[in-house]
C-alpha positions in Angstrom: -3.2 -8.8 -19.6 -0.7 -6.3 -18.2 2.3 -5.7 -20.3 4.8 -8.5 -20.1 8.5 -7.8 -20.0 9.2 -10.5 -22.6 6.3 -9.4 -25.0 8.6 -7.4 -27.2 10.6 -10.5 -28.0 7.6 -12.3 -29.5 8.6 -11.5 -33.1 12.1 -12.7 -32.3 10.7 -16.0 -31.0 8.7 -16.6 -34.2 11.8 -15.9 -36.4 14.3 -17.7 -34.3 16.1 -20.8 -35.5 16.7 -24.0 -33.6 14.7 -27.1 -32.6 11.9 -25.2 -30.9 11.0 -23.3 -34.0 11.8 -25.8 -36.8 8.2 -26.9 -36.9 4.8 -25.3 -36.6 3.4 -24.9 -33.1 -0.2 -25.9 -32.6 -2.9 -25.2 -30.0 -3.3 -27.9 -27.4 -6.6 -28.1 -25.6 -7.2 -30.4 -22.6 -10.8 -30.8 -21.5 -9.9 -32.7 -18.3 -7.7 -30.0 -16.9 -9.6 -27.2 -18.8 -6.8 -25.2 -20.3 -5.3 -24.4 -23.7 -1.7 -23.5 -24.7 0.5 -23.6 -27.7 3.1 -26.4 -27.7 5.8 -27.2 -30.4 4.8 -30.9 -30.3 2.1 -33.1 -28.6 3.0 -33.1 -24.9 3.6 -36.1 -22.6 1.0 -36.2 -19.8 1.8 -37.9 -16.5 0.0 -38.1 -13.1 1.6 -36.5 -10.1 1.0 -35.8 -6.4 1.3 -32.3 -5.1 2.1 -31.5 -1.5 0.2 -28.5 -0.2 1.1 -25.8 2.4 -1.0 -27.6 5.1 0.4 -31.1 4.5 -2.3 -32.5 2.2 -1.3 -34.5 -1.0 -3.4 -33.6 -4.0 -3.7 -35.2 -7.4 -2.4 -33.4 -10.4 -1.1 -33.8 -14.0 1.9 -32.4 -15.8 1.7 -31.7 -19.6 5.3 -31.4 -20.8 7.5 -31.2 -23.9 11.3 -31.3 -24.2 12.4 -29.8 -27.4 16.1 -29.7 -27.8 17.4 -27.4 -25.0 13.9 -26.0 -24.3 11.5 -27.4 -21.7 7.8 -26.5 -21.6 5.3 -27.7 -19.0 1.9 -27.0 -17.6 1.2 -28.5 -14.1 -2.5 -28.6 -13.1 -3.5 -29.5 -9.5 -7.1 -30.1 -8.4 -8.1 -28.3 -5.2 -11.8 -28.8 -5.5 -12.1 -31.3 -2.6 -9.8 -29.5 -0.2 -12.5 -28.7 2.4 -13.6 -32.3 2.6 -10.1 -33.6 2.7 -9.2 -31.4 5.6 -12.5 -32.3 7.4 -11.6 -36.0 7.1 -8.2 -35.4 8.5 -9.7 -33.6 11.5 -12.3 -36.3 12.2 -12.2 -37.2 15.9 -9.6 -34.5 16.6 -9.1 -34.1 20.4 -6.3 -31.6 20.3 -6.6 -28.0 21.6 -9.6 -26.4 19.8 -7.5 -24.1 17.7 -5.7 -27.1 16.2 -9.0 -28.7 15.2 -10.1 -25.9 12.9 -10.4 -26.7 9.2 -7.7 -24.6 7.4 -9.2 -25.2 3.9 -9.9 -21.5 3.2 -6.2 -20.6 3.8 -5.2 -23.7 1.8 -7.3 -22.8 -1.2 -6.8 -19.0 -1.2 -3.1 -19.4 -0.5 -2.4 -22.1 -3.1 -1.2 -19.6 -5.8 1.2 -17.9 -3.5 2.5 -21.1 -2.0 3.3 -22.4 -5.5 5.1 -19.1 -6.2 7.0 -19.5 -3.0 8.2 -22.9 -4.1 9.6 -21.5 -7.3 11.3 -18.6 -5.5 13.1 -21.0 -3.2 15.0 -22.7 -6.1 18.7 -22.4 -6.5 18.4 -19.5 -9.0 18.5 -15.8 -9.2 15.0 -14.1 -9.3 15.0 -11.5 -12.0 11.3 -10.7 -12.1 8.3 -11.3 -9.8 4.9 -9.6 -10.4 1.1 -9.8 -10.2 -0.5 -10.1 -13.6 -3.5 -11.6 -15.3 -4.2 -13.6 -18.4 -7.7 -13.5 -20.0 -8.5 -11.6 -16.9 -7.7 -14.5 -14.6 -5.3 -13.2 -12.0 -2.0 -14.8 -11.3 1.8 -14.3 -10.7 4.7 -14.1 -13.1 8.2 -15.1 -12.2 11.5 -15.1 -14.1 14.7 -16.9 -12.9 18.3 -17.2 -14.1 19.5 -20.7 -13.2 23.0 -21.7 -12.1 23.8 -22.9 -15.6 22.7 -19.5 -17.0 19.5 -21.0 -18.5 16.3 -19.0 -17.8 13.0 -20.2 -16.4 9.8 -18.2 -17.0 6.8 -19.2 -14.9 3.2 -18.1 -14.7 0.8 -19.3 -11.9 -3.0 -19.1 -11.8 -5.9 -20.4 -9.9 -9.1 -21.0 -11.9 -12.2 -22.9 -10.7 -10.3 -24.4 -7.8 -7.5 -25.6 -10.1 -3.9 -24.5 -9.7 -2.0 -23.9 -13.0 1.8 -23.6 -13.1 3.2 -22.9 -16.5 7.0 -23.0 -17.0 9.4 -22.7 -19.9 13.2 -23.1 -19.4 15.3 -21.6 -22.2 19.0 -22.1 -22.8 21.6 -19.4 -22.3 21.1 -16.8 -25.0 17.9 -18.5 -26.2 14.8 -16.4 -26.9 12.1 -16.1 -24.2 8.8 -17.9 -24.4 6.6 -15.3 -26.0 4.6 -17.8 -28.0 4.2 -20.3 -25.2 3.5 -18.1 -22.2 1.1 -15.7 -23.9 -1.0 -18.5 -25.5 -2.2 -19.9 -22.1 -5.9 -19.8 -21.7 -8.7 -21.5 -19.8 -11.6 -23.5 -21.3 -14.9 -24.9 -20.2 -16.0 -28.5 -20.4 -16.9 -28.1 -24.0 -13.4 -26.8 -24.9 -14.6 -23.2 -25.4 -12.1 -20.6 -24.2 -13.2 -18.6 -21.2 -12.9 -14.8 -21.0 -14.3 -12.6 -18.2 -15.8 -9.1 -18.1 -13.7 -8.2 -15.1 -10.7 -9.6 -13.2 -11.4 -13.2 -12.0 -10.1 -14.1 -8.5 -10.6 -17.7 -7.3 -11.5 -16.3 -3.9 -14.7 -14.6 -5.1 -17.7 -15.4 -7.3 -16.7 -15.3 -11.0 -17.7 -12.1 -13.0 -19.8 -12.5 -16.1 -18.2 -14.3 -19.0 -17.7 -12.7 -22.4 -17.7 -14.5 -25.7 -14.0 -15.1 -26.5 -12.7 -12.3 -28.7 -15.5 -9.9 -27.5 -14.3 -6.7 -26.0 -15.6 -5.3 -22.7 -14.6 -4.4 -19.2 -10.9 -3.6 -18.8 -9.1 -2.9 -22.1 -6.2 -5.0 -21.0 -5.9 -8.7 -21.9 
């Protein structure tokens, strides 16, 4: 992974006091949404609907923890059926031909940036926005300072036609989410963590997988 602005604070996070660090964090693996992350406690999971850029409503789930003044969440949205959903919407379309084209490619390939755009539109000051990757799955990283001086740290990825939006909100003066954000990973149906030989982009065929922990390809994470 490319260097993260908050990475140097990881030791501070581990040593900090307060409700978020009073107990041992543990690895959470979800084999339905195919990801892993460290949470301070077992998260609540709830179903949601997610409005897309092209007016489709998709199913999703939010895995979240509120721990004192800290809030942690991973939102996962399923885009796998987006082509068929748009085709069904256009069935019997009699409008001008350009309006009857299926926009599923733009919907799928633009999902990551559309999610980032939604975060950037919040009533907050953007302090960081960048491309990055985690376990060689490309994504975006955003940091915000909110009106109440709390800070939100977000990471967004697309993997196997799933959108992942990871967020932590820390109170004013609280340490950043080194332990939470850097622990995010992707797993297969057997719960085995996925790592690639080269950068994974959801728009292209996946590169060869490596056994997790095996070195190869780019030296970055």
